[in-house]
N, C-alpha and C positions, 0 to 999 in steps of 0.2 A: 678292959682290954681282955682278948681271948689269949688264954696263955696255956691252952691244952696242947698246942701244936698240930692239930687240926685245922685246916683253914675253914671248914665249914662249921664247926661247933660254936653253939651259941650260949652265952654264960647263962642268959635269962630264960632259957627256953622251957623251963618246968612251968612257967605262967601262960605258954602259949598253947591252947587248945588243940588237937590234932584230929584229923589230918589237916595240914596248912601248907600253904606256898611261901617259901622263903625267896627273897631276892636279894642279892649282893650287888649293890651299886658299883663299888670299886671294880668288881670283874665285869660289869656291863660295860663300865667307861673303858676298860682294856680292850674288851671285844670291839667296841667302836672303833678304837684307834687301830687295831690291826685291820679291820674291815677298810678303813681310810688308805692304809699304808698298802695293801694288796692293790686297790683300784688306782692309787697314785694321786688322789685328791678328792674333797667332797664334792667336785663337780661332775664326776663320773659315776655318783651314787645317788639311787632312788630306792632307799630299803623300804622293804615290806613291813607293815606292822601287825600283820595277823598272828605274829607268834605270841607277843607280849601285850597288845590292846591296852597299853597304859600312857595316859597323857606325859607322866613325868619322864618316860624312857624317850617319848618323842622329844621333849624339851632338852635332854642330855645331849641328843644329836643336833638339834639346832643350836646348841651353843658352841659347839664345834664346826657350825658353818654348813651342816646339812638343811638344805631347805625345799628339796622334793622329797615326796613319799608316795608310797603305792599301798594300795590297800584292796580288802575282797568283799567288803560289806559297807552298806550305807551308814551303820553305826560307826564303823571304823574312820569313814569318809567324815562324818560329822565331827568325833574327837579330834581329827586333825583341823576340821575348820575351827573348833573351840580354841585351839591353842595357835592360831592363825599362822598355820602353814601355808606358805606361798603358793606351792603347786602341789596337787594332789591327784594321782590318777586311780579312779576305780577299776581295777584289774579285773574287770568283770563286765559282761555286756547286759545291761539294764534293760528288763522286759516289764510290761504291765506298770504296776503302781510303782515299781523302782525308778522308772524314768521320771515321773511325777516328784519323787522323793529326792532324787539327784536333783533335780531342776530347783528344788524348794531350798536345797543347800546353797545353790548359787545365790539365791536371795537372801539368805539369813546369814551367810558368811562372805561378805563382799571382799574382804581382804585375801581370800583364796580362788586361785584359778583351779577349778575342777575339771577333768577329762575324764572320758571311760573308753571301753573298747566296744568294737563292732566287729562282725564277721560275716555279716550276709547284708543284702540290699534291703530287705523287708524292715528288719530292726533299726537300720540306719534312719530309712524314710520315717519310722515311727517316731524316733528321737527328735529328728528334724523337725517333723510336724509340731511336735509339742514345744520345741524350741521357738518356733515361729510364733505359735500363741502366746507365748512369753516374752517376743520380742528379744530374744537372745540367739547367741551361737555359742554350742557346745563343742570345745576340742575334742578330737576322738582319735585314737591309734587303731589300726586295723590288726586283729589278733590273729596270729600265723600259727598253723598246727605244723611243728617241725617234728613230728614223731611221737608227741605224747599222747595223741588221739583223744584228748579231752575236750577242747574246744578249738576254734580257729578254724580259719581256711587255708588250705594247701598254697605254699607261695607261687607255684606254677598257675593257680586259678585266680589270683588276686589282681591281675591287671584290669579285669572287666568291671570287678567290684571296686577298684579304686575309681575307674572312670565314671560309673554310675553315680557313685557317692560324690564325686567331685561336684555334681550338678545340684547337689541338695544344698540348699542355702542356709539351712539351719543347724548345720555341722560344718566343722573345718578338720580335713585330716591333716595330722601335725606329725605321725609316726607311725611305726611298726612295733608292735610287740610280739616277742617270740620267747615263751616260756618252755624250756627244755626240761622239765622235771622227772622224765623217764631216764635221764643220763646220770647214772650213779654208781660208776665204775670205781671201786677203792683205790686202783692206781691211777695216779693223776695222769701219766702219759696216756694210757688206755682211754681215760675220760676226755681227754682234751682231743684225741684223734675223732672220737665220735661226735664231740661237741662241735669240732670245725666240719665235719661232714655235715652234719644237721643245719649249720649255720650258711653253708655254702649257697643254697637257694635264697635264702634271706639278702645275701649281700648281692646276688644276681638280680633279684626283684628291685632293690633299692638303685641299683645301677639303670634298670630299664626304667624306671619311673623319673630319674634324673633326665635320661635321654629324651623321653616322650614329653614330659610335662614340665622340666626345668624345676621341679619341686625337689627340695633338700629336705630328707626327713630323718628324725632322729628315731634310733632303735633303742627299744628297751629289751634286755636280754638276760635270760637266765635265772636261777634262783641262787640258793647258797651253794648247792653241789659244784655249780659250774661257773661261777661267778669269777673264780680265779683263771678260768680258761678264758672267759671274754673280756676280763681285764686288760688283755694285749691288746684289745681292738679300741685303740686310744681316739680314733678321730671322730667317731659319730655313735659310739656304743655307750649307753648308760647301764650300769648294773643294777639290779635288785634283789640282793640277798636279803634274809629275813630271820632265819632259825640262828645264824651265827651270832645275834644279838645275845641270846641267852644260852644256846648251846644245849645238846642234850646228849645222853649215853648212847644212843644210837648213831649220831653222827661222829661222835668221840671215837667210836669203834670202827666206824666205815670210811672216815676220810681222815688218815693219819699225816695227810700233806697239810692239813689246816691246824694252827696252833691257837685256837680259841680255848677258852676257859668255860667249864660249867659255870654260870651265874643264876641259875635257879635250881632248887631243891624242893623236894615235899618232905615233911616230917610225918612219922607214923609211929604208933604204939602198940604195943602188944596188948591184947584184950583178952587172950585166952590161949591156953596150951591145951592140946588135944593128945592123949596117950604120951608117948615118949619121944615121938618124932615129928611133932607138928607144932607151928605156933601160928596164932591168928591176929593179924593187923587189922587195925581202923582205915584201910586203904581199898576202898571198893571201888567200883565203876565210877562213882560219884566223885572221885578223887583223883584219879589218873586215868591218861589216855590208854583206851583198852581196846583199840581198833586192830591191833597186831597180836599175833601169837606170845605165848610166854617165852623169854620173861618181859615184863612191862615196865620195870623199875630196876635199878641198880643201887643196892643199899651200900654205902661208903662205911659204915662201920657194922657191919654184919657177917658173920662166918658164911662160907657159901652154902646155899640152900636152894632148893627147887621149887619154883612157885607152881602150885598143883591145882588151886581153885581159887576163883574170882567171882564175887558176886556185888549187889549194890553196896554193901558196907563192909564187906570182909574181903582180906587177901590171905589165904592160907599157903604157908610155906613148910615143906618138909625138908628137916635138917637131920643130922645123925643123931643128935643128943639134944633135947630142948631142955635139960636141966641146967644148961649154962645161961639160960635167959629167965627173967621173972616177968610176969604180969605188970605191965606199965612202963617196961623198958622203951627207950625211945631210939628210933633210927633215923638216918638221914638218906633219902633216896634221890639219884638221880633219874628222871624221867627217860624212858628209851625214846618217847616222842613227846617234846615239851609242847608243842603248839596246842594240841585238843587238851592237854592237861591245864596249861593257865586258864582257859576258857571255862573250866568248872568251878573256878573259884571267884567270888565276888571282890575280894581284896587280896594283897599280898602282904606278908610281914617283912619289913625292910630291915636288913641287918647292917649296921654300921660298927667297925671295930670290935666284932665279937657279941654285939648286943642288938636285939631288936629295938629300934628305935622310933618306927613310924609304920603306917600302914597306907599303901597305895591302891586305890580304886581300880579294878579292871574293868574300867568304864564300858569299853567297846564290846564286853562279851554279851551284853543286851541287845536284842535285834532292834529295838527302838531307844533311842536316848530322848531326843525331842523332835525329831523331823520323821 
């Protein structure tokens, strides 16, 4: 049992090489419960697995009744098939060999119903033609651009796409997908106002489709920042948060309206002391998400310092007086962005009751598992 008083301390940490990724399952379970509470039930959730990429965390969610998931890669989709998730959305428009790989998953994992996104007629036709060759039909969601301007089609241009794709016999449109990742206001009320404004064209589009085609469509909307905004749309909207399962220091600071707990940390050790005001840790680009400016990690047990240098194997921190630390000292860090951090590790150290007791493979970090 951990008697240090700090929730994150690990009694047998000296035997764990650094850098390493730690997962705290009790905190993961708490975050899953909070996610369900916000949406009002497991039926309102299609969580995204891109943050953690571990089958064990999928199973934790399935154990409480969550049976539909969202993913971003073929490997993540295969991981979900391996654990026999009933319903999997590849939230990505497959092109080229990805179409063939997705359809191979349909063959290899018959207990899982797979679907994908489309946002143009040509890709929809390519998918449909491949499905016809395989004598199968793939469910698809139309991907809508509600302001993120990354993928998708504008809602006011979607009816013609819907009509054209409805004539393709190798696919079946079953819903709309609206990811609003650009909405990140720290104030919940401001975030909800912008979220409602961005979602209004989606609601209008759904009404038009019902009127013209008598088709009832499910809408999958939002990510972690806005899923508490979409949670109030109880009739036909499914929420798809992801980061909240593990949480990170960036979201902890950005969204005070959420009550999620840090459930994943990295550990790092001092490998050198330079001059009188610098320490160097073994937490380089290969061990922490590095796409954002400094700081990239918040150390829970370190006096305040300034991250001034980062390379493949090293993180340099400037502090007032480095004599307070020794080479070999260990620190627990909360990544500012957990998603790209997890994918840097082949496995995670699992902490139960203050001790590392297991390892979980980050299986879907690989571009190819089997298919």
